[in-house]
TIPAPA-831362 format. One record per residue (C-alpha): z, x, y; residue in three letters. Coordinates in steps of 0.001 Angstrom, whole numbers, plus 524288, in hexadecimal, padded with zeros to 5 digits. Layout:
N
ZXYALA ...
end
This chain:
390
87AB17BF0D7B9BCUNK 87ED47B1A77BE5CUNK 873007ABE87C537UNK 86B9B79F3C7C700UNK 85CC77A0217C601UNK 8546F7959F7CC35UNK 845E5794617C9CCUNK 83EB0792487D690UNK 8300E792C97D42FUNK 82684797887C9F2UNK 817FB798C77C763UNK 80EF37A0797BE7FUNK 811647AC297C774UNK 820127AB867C98DUNK 82D747A6187C689UNK 836E87A5D17D200UNK 8458D7A3AC7D0FFUNK 852197A5317D8BDUNK 85D5D7ACFC7D30FUNK 86ACD7A8EE7D7FCUNK 874137B3E67D3FDUNK 881B37AE0B7D3CCUNK 8886D7BB167D139UNK 8824B7C26F7DC84UNK 881117B6097E4AFUNK 873027B8D37E834UNK 8666B7B1397E6D5UNK 858E37B6F07E4DFUNK 84B637B3A27DFC2UNK 844827B8C27D3BCUNK 835E77B6D57D1BBUNK 82ED07BA8C7C550UNK 820B97BD227C935UNK 813D17BE8C7C20CUNK 808187C3677C9C1UNK 7FAAC7BF2E7C588UNK 7F36E7C8FD7BCF1UNK 7E6BB7C4517C30EUNK 7E2747CA0B7D011UNK 7DC9C7BD3E7D4C9UNK 7E9D67B6867D353UNK 7F1F47C14F7D97AUNK 7F2727BB037E706UNK 7F7BC7AE8B7E106UNK 802DE7B6237DAB5UNK 8067B7BCF17E76EUNK 806777AFEF7EE94UNK 811067AB3C7E52CUNK 819DF7B6547E9AEUNK 816FB7B35D7F7EFUNK 81ACD7A5247F5DDUNK 827417A8B47EE93UNK 82C427B13D7F9BCUNK 82C357A54780297UNK 834C179CF17F992UNK 841AF7A3D17FBC7UNK 8475E7AF488033FUNK 851F47B3997F99CUNK 850E47C1267F316UNK 845287C13E7E9FBUNK 841677C9007DDE6UNK 833EB7C80D7D77FUNK 830937CE767CAACUNK 826DC7D0177BFA5UNK 818127D1467BDEAUNK 810517D1A17CA91UNK 803D97D66D7C3F7UNK 801877DF687CF81UNK 805A17ECCD7D43FUNK 809D57F08F7E1EFUNK 804187FE547E25EUNK 7F9688057F7DB04UNK 802E080F1B7D4ACUNK 8090F803BE7CD38UNK 7FD3E803DD7C440UNK 7F8D980E4D7BAA6UNK 7EBD080DC27B3ADUNK 7E026804B67B545UNK 7D9898016E7C21DUNK 7E0BD803257CEF4UNK 7E6AA7F6AA7D46CUNK 7DFAA7F0AD7DFFEUNK 7E7237F40D7EC6CUNK 7E5157E6577F1D1UNK 7EC477E0257E653UNK 7F8037E9237E7F6UNK 7F82B7E70D7F6A3UNK 7F85F7D8427F4A0UNK 804397D9B07EBB0UNK 80B257E28F7F56AUNK 808B07D90F80083UNK 80DD47CDC47F857UNK 81A727D5207F5B7UNK 81B8B7D8288043AUNK 819BF7C9DC807F6UNK 823F57C5DF7FDE3UNK 82D337D0C28025BUNK 82E307D5C87F468UNK 830F67E4107F11EUNK 82EBD7EB377E445UNK 83C607EEE27DF47UNK 837BB7F9F87D679UNK 83A087FC457C801UNK 83E1F805D57BD8AUNK 83755809587B0DAUNK 828D080B587AE89UNK 820BE809AD7BADDUNK 817447FF927B517UNK 81A3E7F1E87AFD3UNK 80D247EE557A9C8UNK 804437F6117A0D5UNK 7F7647F3EB799E8UNK 7EF037FCA57914BUNK 7F385805C478680UNK 7E9AE810B1788B3UNK 7EB4D81A4E79404UNK 7DDDB8170E79984UNK 7E0998085B7998CUNK 7EF1E8084779CACUNK 7F324801467A935UNK 801078008F7AE64UNK 805897F8CD7BA35UNK 812187F46F7C0C8UNK 80F567E5CC7C126UNK 81D6C7E12E7BF82UNK 827CC7E3807C9C5UNK 833A47DE267D0D0UNK 832A77DB347DF5BUNK 83CDF7D59D7E86CUNK 840837D2A37F661UNK 849677DBB27FDFDUNK 854467D1957FCFEUNK 853B87D18C7EE20UNK 8536D7E06F7ED5CUNK 85F597E0FD7F63AUNK 8662B7D77C7ED2AUNK 863407DFF07E133UNK 862147EDF27E65CUNK 863BE7F3C87D89BUNK 858E57EBC07D25DUNK 8504C7F2A27C88FUNK 843887EE277C264UNK 841A87F4EF7B550UNK 834B27F5D97AE06UNK 838A47F46079FCBUNK 831807F966793CAUNK 827BD7EFB478E28UNK 81FF77EF1D78189UNK 819FC7E1A477FBCUNK 815A17DDA078D60UNK 80C7D7E4E079685UNK 816DE7E2C47A11EUNK 824227E95C7A0A3UNK 830697E1097A286UNK 837EF7E2467AF41UNK 846C57E2CD7AF70UNK 84CF07DF287BC7DUNK 85ADF7E4357BDEFUNK 861A47DFE57CA70UNK 86F057E5907C6ECUNK 86D327F3FB7C498UNK 879997F91D7CB2AUNK 87FD5804DE7C49FUNK 87892802037B7F7UNK 86B77803D17BEAEUNK 860F2808A27B55BUNK 85AE3815A17B96BUNK 84E7A813767B19DUNK 84673813527BE35UNK 84A288217A7C094UNK 84568826517B38AUNK 83E788330E7B6A5UNK 832C1830D07ADF0UNK 83018823397B365UNK 831E7827B87C15DUNK 8288B833087BF85UNK 81E5F82A007B985UNK 81FA1820647C4B7UNK 81F0F82B4F7CEB4UNK 812F48314F7C87CUNK 80B93824627C890UNK 80F908212E7D685UNK 80CF982ED47DBC3UNK 7FF9582F047D549UNK 7FC05822377DBF0UNK 8002F826857E990UNK 7FACC834447E7CCUNK 7ED5A82E7D7E4E9UNK 7EEC9824D37F023UNK 7F1DA82F8A7F9FCUNK 7E812839A17F4F7UNK 7DBBC83B227FD23UNK 7CE5C839C37F738UNK 7C481844BD7F857UNK 7C106846CB80691UNK 7B4538400A80A06UNK 7AAD18415F81537UNK 7AF688392B820BBUNK 7A3AF83C368295FUNK 79E0382E878290DUNK 7AAC9827B082C3DUNK 7ADFF8316C83700UNK 7A07E82FFD83D07UNK 7A4798229C84220UNK 7B01D8281D84998UNK 7AECF82DB085740UNK 7B7CB8379F85D7EUNK 7C2088315486625UNK 7CBF483C4C867D7UNK 7C8AD846AA871F1UNK 7CEC8852C9877CBUNK 7D7B584B9288113UNK 7DCC5842B387648UNK 7DF5784E1D86D31UNK 7E64685598877E4UNK 7F00384A8187931UNK 7F1B68495D86A75UNK 7F41E857C786821UNK 7FD5A859E7873A0UNK 80B0885D7F86F1AUNK 8146F8521686EB5UNK 82013851F2877C4UNK 82DC584EDE872FEUNK 82DB08428787B51UNK 8214583D9E874ACUNK 826CF840368672FUNK 833818394886A85UNK 82C3882D8487005UNK 823CC82C03863DEUNK 82F2182DAC85A5CUNK 8378A82366860FCUNK 82C22819F48623BUNK 828D781AFB853C9UNK 82F488118084A52UNK 83285815B483C8AUNK 825E7818D083545UNK 81D7C812B683FEAUNK 813FB817B084A00UNK 816F08149485855UNK 80F2580A4785F80UNK 804338087985584UNK 802237F9BF856ADUNK 7F8117FAA886183UNK 7F0C28056785A85UNK 7F0767FF9484CFAUNK 7ECDA7F16284CA9UNK 7E59E7F05F83FBEUNK 7EE107EC7F83412UNK 7EA8F7F5458289FUNK 7EF007F5C681A7FUNK 7F50A8034281BA3UNK 7F9E68039580D9FUNK 7EBE880561808FAUNK 7E60680CF281430UNK 7F070816E28179CUNK 7F18081C12809C8UNK 7E32681FD080941UNK 7E07C825C781685UNK 7D937832818140EUNK 7DF6D83D8881BD6UNK 7D286844B981CD8UNK 7CC73838F482394UNK 7D7908381582D6AUNK 7D56B8467883074UNK 7C6B7844DC8321DUNK 7C78C838B683A86UNK 7D15E83F05843DFUNK 7C81084A6C84589UNK 7BCA08412F847ABUNK 7C40D8397885200UNK 7C6A78462385920UNK 7D5008493985707UNK 7D8BC8576085992UNK 7D9EB8603784DADUNK 7E858862A4850A1UNK 7EB038541B850D5UNK 7E3748517F8443FUNK 7EABE85C3F83D09UNK 7F7DA856ED841BBUNK 7F4B78491C83D53UNK 7EFB484DB58300FUNK 7FC268558D82E1BUNK 804098492783034UNK 7FB91841B18267AUNK 7FB3784BDF81BAFUNK 8098684FFB81BACUNK 80E2F844B981320UNK 812968458E804EBUNK 816B983AAD7FBAFUNK 81FA3839097EFFAUNK 8227782D297E78CUNK 830928284B7E714UNK 8344581F5F7DBAEUNK 8426481B097D99EUNK 846F7826C77E160UNK 83E9E830427D996UNK 8364A838707E2F5UNK 8295A83CA57DD15UNK 820EA8486C7DFB9UNK 81B02849AE7ED58UNK 80C65848D17EF41UNK 803BB84B507FB13UNK 7FA4E840927FF52UNK 7ECF7843D6804D9UNK 7E9E7836D280B3EUNK 7F0BC82AEB810D2UNK 7F8CE827BF81CDCUNK 8075F8254381BE3UNK 80B168173981ED0UNK 8161B816E6828AFUNK 81214823D982E9DUNK 810F2821B983D6DUNK 804568299683D5DUNK 7FD70821A1832C8UNK 7F913815B383AD2UNK 7F23481E89844A9UNK 7EBC28269D839F0UNK 7E72581A258337AUNK 7E0438163A83FF6UNK 7D899822E283EE7UNK 7D5B281FDA830B4UNK 7D12A812308344EUNK 7C7608185D83D9EUNK 7BF8E81B7983157UNK 7BDB480CF182F08UNK 7B9CB80AEF83D3DUNK 7AFFC815F183BD2UNK 7A9CB80FAE82FD8UNK 7A8AC802B8836F4UNK 7A2118092884291UNK 798A081069839AFUNK 795CF8040083210UNK 792607FCDD83E91UNK 78992807F1842F1UNK 7827E807E1835E5UNK 781097F920835CAUNK 78A007F68182A38UNK 7945D7EF6B8321CUNK 7910E7E3FE83AEDUNK 799857DB7684369UNK 79A1D7CC9E84277UNK 79F967C5C684E81UNK 7A85F7BA1084C3EUNK 7A4257B48C85974UNK 79F087B9348666FUNK 7AC1C7BDE686B8FUNK 7B2607C39585F4FUNK 7B1E87D17785A4BUNK 7A8537D4BC84F92UNK 7AC937D42A84155UNK 7A6C47DF4783992UNK 7A2457DC8982BCFUNK 799027E32082256UNK 78C787DE5081C88UNK 78CE47DB7E80DCBUNK 78CF37E737804D2UNK 794A97F02C80DCCUNK 7A1C07F57B808FFUNK 7A87C7F4E281623UNK 7AFDD7E99C81C38UNK 7BC9A7E6238229FUNK 7C89A7E05B81C5DUNK 7D71C7E15881E5AUNK 7D9277EB6B81389UNK 7CD6E7F41781676UNK 7D4FA800D981584UNK 7D4AA8052580754UNK 7D2A2811A67FFC6UNK 7C4DC815657FC33UNK 7B7DD8150A80312UNK 7B31A80D8280E9CUNK 7A747809B7806C7UNK 798A580A9680899UNK 7905A805C0813A9UNK 784B28040980AAEUNK 781208123E80D81UNK 788D181920802B4UNK 7935481E5680BCBUNK 7A1C481EA180899UNK 7ACD7822448119DUNK 7B89A826DA80996UNK 7C387828D681370UNK 7CD3B8200A80C91UNK 7C938812F381268UNK 7C2528078D80BFAUNK 7BDF87FB35812BBUNK 7BD427EEC080AB4UNK 7B4277E33680B2DUNK 7B5E47D8B08159EUNK 7BF627CD79813C6UNK 
end
């Protein structure tokens, strides 16, 4: 390869250079990156990436040890990774317009612990690039090589695979191992917990659907109505939802953990007709998933909770689900656990909790688990958790 390499910037977290390929007559950036192993310094490391993206707009490739995983299934053994840490990494990659370009070989790049009960494996090292760089090297392959001395495996980046492309990534044994780990993660994510008693949550919800409303809902659709809706609907989007859905939610956390049984119960409580409820539940529960890795399609599995992102029905169902939170707030106010503080005489009240209560408002309040206790020993397990105030 005939190329000129120019060092641009460097720090304890990175080394950034420009590669001027004289043979191919292209120019691109390479950045070797090292993410901080300490959680308290992780934001500083991500800020380095955000600064680097502003320095040049030529195709960009970043590689090496980020000391973080993107998804929970990229870790095996030990404690589960905090969702907030992974989300911060994902958002950083989105801001920097960087995409994971995949790999071949073993699925993890770092390992610690020789005994089964202490062994931890994670994919901390990876190659990420902009769309422009991937277009420049469409046959690129990141290979996880065998290692013996370091706790990290070496990465081999091959940008000229062509006809000699290595098929190691399609090795059946490796693919099955990767598929098993990934399927196990998503199967657990989309499996409902034991059904709990929703009576308390539902007690704060009043009926708002009556006979006349249900008559309109259950009337057979005409061909003209179906045609109008189909042509109004964009690809994978619900028609005219902006005026109905003004609250920005982190759907990646919330949608995955919506309990189907709660959706069913809340529709009944609101007063939807039995025919309508059964039809909606049939739409929700008809989905099946399979994991696809390097073209290998894994075994199908049936989820028992979660709403499909991109499904035109999901935003409306999530509004029903969010009614559970509204119910808890109403009940908390009635019981004296939630009080409003007015910013001034003309502004709306801001609702906060007194110290010691496990309920508050923050931008990522939708999480898996329990809504917490109101100091009365009650828990409300319908898949929603509300964090402390920020």
